N, C-alpha and C positions, 0 to 999 in steps of 0.2 A: 448149241453147246459153246462154240467159240464165240459168240456175240456176247452170251451170258458172263463167261469166264473175262473178257475183255473190257465189259461195261463195269465188272466189279471191280476188277484190278486199276482201270482207269479212276473210277469214283474213288476207290481207297486212296489212290497216289495222291488225287486231286485235295483230299480231305486231309492228308497228311501233310500235304504241302501248306494247305490254310493252316493248321497247326503250327508248322514251323514259322509262318510270317506271323503269327500271334503270339508265339515267343520272343521274337525279335523286338517286336513292338514293345513287350512287357520288358524285355532287356533293355531297350531303350529308356523307357519309364524309368526303371530302377536306377540308372545309371545317372540320367538327369537329377533324379531325387537325392540321390547319396552325393552329388557333385554340390547340388544347391545346398544340402545340409552342410558340406564344409565349409561352402563360402559363408554360411551364416551360424557359424559357431558363436560370432558373437551375441546373436540373437537367442541363443541358448538350442540351436538345432546342432545335430551334427551329422556325420556319414552314416548310412546304412550298415550297421556292422555285417561282415561276411559278404558284402555286395559280390566283390569279385569271385567268391565260392560259386554262388547263384551263376552268376555269370558265366564261367567256366561250364559247370553242369547245362545250364539253358541252352546255351550257344553249341555244345556236342549235339544235343538233341534235335535243334533245329536243323542242323545240316543233316543229320540222318533222316529229317522228315522231307526234306527236300530231294534227297536221291532219287528215290521210286519215282516221283513225278517226273525228274529229269531224263531218266530213262525210259519212260514210257512215253514220252514227247519226242525222244531222240534229240536231246540236248547236251549231251556230252559232247566233249570237242571230238572232232574228227577233220582229217586231212582230204579234201575231195578233189586235190588238183588233177587227177588222173580218172578221176569216177566218171567224169562226164566221158571220156574217151573209151570206156569199157563198155561192153554189151550187158544186157539187162541179167543174162545167167551171172557174169563175174560179179556184179554190182550184189546180187543176191549172196553169191558165196562170201562177198566180202563183209556185208552185213551179218550173217549167220556168224561169221568168225568172230567179227567184232561184240556181238551180242554174247557169244562164249567166251570171249575173254572177259568181259564186265560179269559175267556171271561169275566167273572164276574168282576175280577179283573179290565181289562182295560175298563169295562164300568164304574167302580167304579172311575178309576183314570180320565176317561174324564170328567165325571161328576165334580169332584172335582177340576180339572183344567179350567173348563168353570166357574166354581162358582169363583174360584180365581181371572181369570181375569176379571171378572164382578165386583168383591171387587176393584182390583187395578184401573178399570175404574171408579168407582163410587168417590173413594178417589183422583184420579188425582194424583197418586204416580209416581213420576219420579226418574230417578237413580241420584247419587250424583254427578260424574263429567260431564257426556253429557247431562245429563236432558232430555234423551228419557223416554217416559212413559213406566213406567213397565210392562204394561197390553201387549205392542207389543210382548214380548218374549212369554207371554201366547198365543197371538193370532196365532201366527207362528206355535206353538204346536198343538192347537187343530184339525186343519184338519189331521194333522198325526196321532193325537189319535184316530180319528175317522177312519182313516185308520186300525190302529192297530186294534179297536173293530172289524170291519169287516173281517178281515182277522180271527180274533180268532173264530168269529161265522162261516166263513167258514171251519175252521180246525174241527170243529164239524161233520159238515156234511161231509167232508172229512174221518174222521174217521168211522162215521157211513157206508159211501159208501163202503170203505174198509173193514170193518167186513162183511157187507153183499158179498163182491165178494170175500173174502178170500184175502184180501190184495193187491188184482188186481186194485187199482184204479188208481195207476200210469199209466194203460195202457188206462183208459179211456181218459187221456191227450191227 
């Protein structure tokens, strides 16, 4: 059961990270085309209308797509100055505490993201140029934020298992 969940969440996190990378490539292409269009106004071209609105929404989604993978791979910033001097049990306790803190932060972010989406829906706020509802940008981030919370909760379990098995949880995969 442990290995199945671990493999599923690792694969899902990797897939989301690749989606985030693809979004960043698309954003880059959009900006290049828009700036090139501005530079070539004399040739009858022009900027892409609402390019900054699309960049804003896609960048937010890309960032959310990277968070589960970063957590799964223990890529978030940590200060390990004294960790090497501590014993295995102390490092396990620290890992669990840090994973719990990240789970709480992810839950808070998801809660506020949901509340923000509800607010944008209630007031029918739209973007200036393209006039698409602002809540759409929130709505695509909510499920990815939920995956982030689940991955964070899983890393708490992973740290506990690694503490019990002496860091051998990778072999359970």
